Structure formats: C-alpha cells, structure tokens
C-alpha positions, 0 to 999 in steps of 0.5 A, a space after each residue: 535510477 527511478 522506480 517504474 515498478 507497479 508492484 508494492 514490494 520491490 527488491 532492489 540490488 544497489 552496487 556501491 554509489 548507486 542511487 535509487 529514487 522513490 516519489 512522493 505518492 505512497 507511504 514507504 517502508 525501506 528494509 536494508 537486508 544486506 549492506 548499508 545505505 543513506 537516505 535523503 528525503 525532501 523533508 528530513 536530514 540524510 540518514 544512514 541505515 545499516 543491514 537488518 534495519 528498516 525505516 518508514 517515510 510518509 507519502 508526502 516525502 520523496 526519497 533517494 537511496 544511495 548505496 554506501 556499499 553493495 546492498 540489497 534493499 526491499 521497498 514496501 509502498 502502500 497508500 493510506 487506505 491500504 489494509 496495512 494501515 488498517 491493521 496498524 491503526 491501533 498504534 497511537 502517535 504519542 510515545 515515550 520512546 526515545 526518537 531519532 533526532 530527525 524523527 526517523 525511527 529505525 527498528 530492527 528486522 527480525 528473523 520472521 521478516 527475513 523468512 516472510 521476504 524469502 517467501 515473497 522472493 520465491 513467488 517472484 522467482 516463480 513469476 507469481 506477481 498477481 496484485 491480489 497476492 501482493 495485497 495479501 502479502 502486505 496484509 501479512 506484513 502488517 500482522 507480523 509488525 503488530 504481533 512481533 514488535 511492541 506497540 511502543 516500537 510501532 508508535 515511534 516507527 509510524 509517528 510520521 503517519 498521523 493518527 487522525 489521518 488513519 482514523 479518517 482512512 478507516 472510516 472512508 474504507 468502512 463507509 465507502 462500501 455502503 455508498 455509491 458516490 463521493 457526496 454520499 460519503 461526505 454526507 455520512 462522515 459529516 463533511 461538507 463536499 468541498 471540505 471532504 474532498 480537500 481532506 481526502 486528497 491530503 490524506 490519500 494523495 488522490 481525488 475521492 472520485 478516483 479512489 472510489 472508482 479504483 475500490 469499485 474496480 478492485 472489488 469487481 475484479 476480485 468477484 470476477 476472478 475469486 468467486 463463482 458468481 454469474 457475471 449478471 449477478 456481479 453486475 447486479 451486486 455492484 449496482 450497474 444499471 445494465 450489463 452493457 454498463 457493467 461491460 463498459 466499466 470493465 473495459 475502461 478500468 480493467 482493460 477487458 470484458 468481464 467474460 475475458 477477464 474471467 477466462 484469462 484468470 481461469 487459463 492462468 490458474 491451470 498453467 
C-alpha cells in the first residue's frame, strides 16, 4: 500500500505481512508503537524494528514498511525547512556513540512520546486535523526530543541529515522573511543564482520559487485565520500591489478569496 495522506503525522495499522510505502519526498521518523516491522530503503539494507523503538530516514530515501506481526506504526514526515529541523539543528553530525552497522540508529520511545501520540490520536478522533495544528504538534515533538534525549542520541539518530544542510535550511528560513524573490535570497546568502537553486533543490527537494510561494501562502493563511488584521492590512503587509492581486493569489494558492477563507475558518471555530 502507498500513503496518500497529506497529514505529516499518520497512524498506520498493519496486519501480519502487510506493507506500506513512503516516497522519497520528505524526511521520515518511523515509530513502532506496537508489534514488529521490517524496513527496506532505497539506500540501506533491511532492518527490523520492535515495539517501543523509532528510526529516521532522510528525504532522499524511499522506504517500505512490512509488518512481521500485527503492528501499530506512526509515521512523521517533515521537510528540511520545517520547524522540527530548526529545533534540532544544534545536534551536530559527529558522534562517538556506536552506530548501527547500516548507519540507521534506533532510539527508544519514551513514555512522554506515548503521551504525546495519545494527544494527537484524541485530536484525530474528534476530526481535528487542521494543518496549523499539525505543524504545532511537529514543533512540540522537536522539543520533546531535544529535552528528553541526550545530545549524543540525537546526533546519531539524525546523522543522515547533514549538518551543513541544516545550517543552509536555517539561513533560508531566516532570510526569506525579508526578501521577495529567489534572486534576492541567493544574493543575501552569497550564492550565484544558479548555484543557489541547485543546492536549494538538493536540500529541500523542490524549487526555491515553489518553496517561497508556499511559505508566502502559509503566512497569508495564518494572518487571515489567526489574526484580527483587516484584509487590506494583510495585503499591504505582504506587499501585494493591489487588493485584486491579493485576491488572485489567495484563489490560486489557497483555493478561495481572503474573505471566504476567513468566514469559513470562523464558522468552523464555532461548530
């Protein structure tokens, strides 16, 4: 089976022998809550993971999960520019800890993570699956890892996510707030335009233009739904030339007009 769920946090119930594919588009943390699975990846040998353990695979790898027996698995998918990466960026790539022979380091799932997963399950049971909430829960997971696991454990766990790429990601996320184009961002980071785009695609697995458009859409959406700013003020803050351009952007990237997005969000809050 292949996942088609857009939610970054996904619960998988796998029967004995059942498989599940995860594509090579995002980083992946696999948590085995119950049972036992085997994971085969595009770049590493097959490994087995028993209950109460988790593994990390970088975005370059496609993986296939196969249940050895009936299992409950949680997959967390996130991009290199996500807040989860930013929180964990202090974990260096060098470590003296003994590594798994295939460089896939397993770490145990602590009780605090079981409680965290239960909170997500309760949200999902109530059909609360807002994308903004999902991002907040990923951020919470980052803080749990950072404060309940040693730096050495995290160094090994995330060793396949290069530190240089994390620093590049951090700088992109920080500087992108003050520029309006890919060319400006490349200049601020002292790259040639072509060199920047090449590295950006390798690190983020998408074009810089698409990423900046998506980030702008997220920021606009949050301002519409999470603030009391007027739509005209939001349009001005995000440097749209006219309200007409603002409306066009929202229709194209968010699926509706700004006023309709705000109305629907407020209606949802009172249901």
